[in-house]
LUMKE-496913 format. One record per atom (N, C-alpha, C): residue in one letter; x negated, y, z negated. Coordinates in steps of 0.001 Angstrom, whole numbers, plus 500000, padded with zeros to 6 digits. Layout:
<nodes>
aXYZ...
</nodes>
This chain:
<nodes>
m840919747777017639m841728749021018297m842864748651017718r843658749463017015r845215749486016584r845805750378017799i846866749865018458i847537750520019402i849125750687018872l849717752089018839l851157752249018825l851613752178020562a852306751229020563a853267751162021933a854773751435021649i854829752080022838i856385752874022615i857146752501024139d858079752121023931d858998751893025177d860304752921024883p860105754264025557p860870755722025011p862572755411025361g863474755595024518g864657755960024765g865391757114023625y866744756963024154y867130758052023320y868474757620022524e868896756065022502e869788755779021715e868898754209021222r868105753666022079r867277752620021491r865622753061021746l864973752705021095l863454752840021329l862877751528020748g861829751270021907g860988750228021227g859331750319020879v859196749998019684v858334750644018798v857019749019018496a856064748884018749a855351747986018244a853658748293018168i853219747606017143i851758747992016762i851245746814017188i850118746943018058i849039745717018228i847569746112018192d846902744986017796d845734744884017640d844921744276018651k844087744835019000k843240744595020484k841805744791020316e840879743742019986e839492744013020063e839122743699021133k837924743990021586k837232743317023113k837028742030023127h837664741575023914h837082740110024665h838066738946023729q839185739924023290q839948738984022278q841541739129022856k842170738396022048k843706738501022563k844267739370021637e845149740042022113e846266740950021327e846941740173020336i847133741022019193i847772740582018270i848912741153017864l850020740939018155l850957741620017516l851258741846016097v851115743021015571v851419743523013940v852756743674013676f853242744420014429f855071744859014188f855432745338015337s857133744830015639s857696745196016506s858937745444016100e859828746287017048e861540746669016513e862032747476017685c863350747142017481c864096748064018446c864524748885017223f864026750295017492f864914751159016781f866098751997017306k867088752258016703k868149752767017263k869015753964016449t869563754947017290t870052756201016872t871533756025017241k872044756701016374k873867756591016320k874210757750017253p875148757092018133p875913758089019065p876628759136018137i877248759019017262i878246759901016456i877242761216016205d875787760990016245d875001762096015303d874742763036016257t874483764332016074t874081765455016951t872818765098017796h872754765422019097h871686765227019530h870267765606018729t870252766959018408t869097767400017296t868937766695016363t870039765922015821t869351764857014669t868895763573015393r869497763061016289r868536762092016913r867468762331017558l866972763268018063l865637763687017979l864960763449016901h865676764215015658h864758764455014682h864489762947013798q865247761871013908q865417760647013588q864183759974014342i864066760181015771i862929759514016310i861689759979015944r861422761166015629r860153761608015323r859799761437013646t860897761368012641t860712761015011401t860191759929011687h860950758546012180h860502757400012554h859186756840013051i858999757697013905i857785757445014631i856840757996013619e856723758668012979e855764759725012034e855480758473010820s856735757736010127s856577756934009190s855747755623009921v856045755240011006v855193754010011529v853799754111011760v853341755372012258v851879756139012363v851193755753010832k852286756289010041k851714756534008396k851271755261007848k852037754244008295k851832753032007763k850955752045008301y851004752159009629y849991751239010302y848683752120011005k848720753329010960k847192754014011376k846835753758012630p847639753833013815p846951753252015144p846270754353015259e845154753791016322e844006754718016834e844686755127018146t845337755111018666t845660755447020169t847072755044020408m847856755615021431m849166755241021555m849533755128023161a850576754147023415a850550754113024749a852081754162025016t852640754844025836t854318755044026326t854924754590027367e855419754163027723e856030753548029181e856272755053029793t855845754999031265t856333755959032010t858138756001032516l858779756781032437l860105756846032872l860481756818034338f861438756067034474f861607755765035941f863133755983036066f864012756678036431f865430756956036813f865639757509038108s866660756887038656s867002757361039955s868515758101040136t869412757633039361t870929758012039698t871404758791038312n871209758264037027n871795759269036044n870811760209035613k870923761541035830k870268762404035640k870487763079034306k871472762956033437k871965762911032166k871045761961031339t871226760630031635t870379759613030663t868885760355030762a868550760385031971a867078761118032374a866594761747031426l867516762996031584l866969764036030701l866893764052029147l868012762953028560l867865762908027305l866570761854027052v866436760656027774v865162760080027454v864070760883027471a863947761762028683a862619762552028771a862207763387027297e863464764102026777e863214764884025747e862854764113024456a863290762968024124a862816761734023250a861726761335023747r861136761310024859r859710760870025152r858579761838024555g859211763283024823g858161764782024108g858379764422022756v859411764152022381v859002764074020709v858238763184020361i858197761866020987i857243760792020826i855932761017020792l855560761757021994l854208761978022535l853706763278021538s854573764140021356s854211765465020258s854344764781018447t854664763466018271t854267762982017086t853188762297017061g852502761395018167g851233760442018537g850264761788018383
</nodes>
């Protein structure tokens, strides 16, 4: 099974492709830290995230996706931005 694994973020986004077969060790196929630029607009950055995830899906053809759950306690502004990025990611996969 090929898995798209994502650590959601707004400025930095962890992306990995992992192959996992039953009773075998996972194999890392691809990984990266995708970055958006702070000088770009909010909508541009969300679009860049969507476009990049779509290109990874097209290239590696994962069967399923796993995303990390968000945990924030103090910075609500950052939490909202990351939650929006996570929404874009989930709608892409």
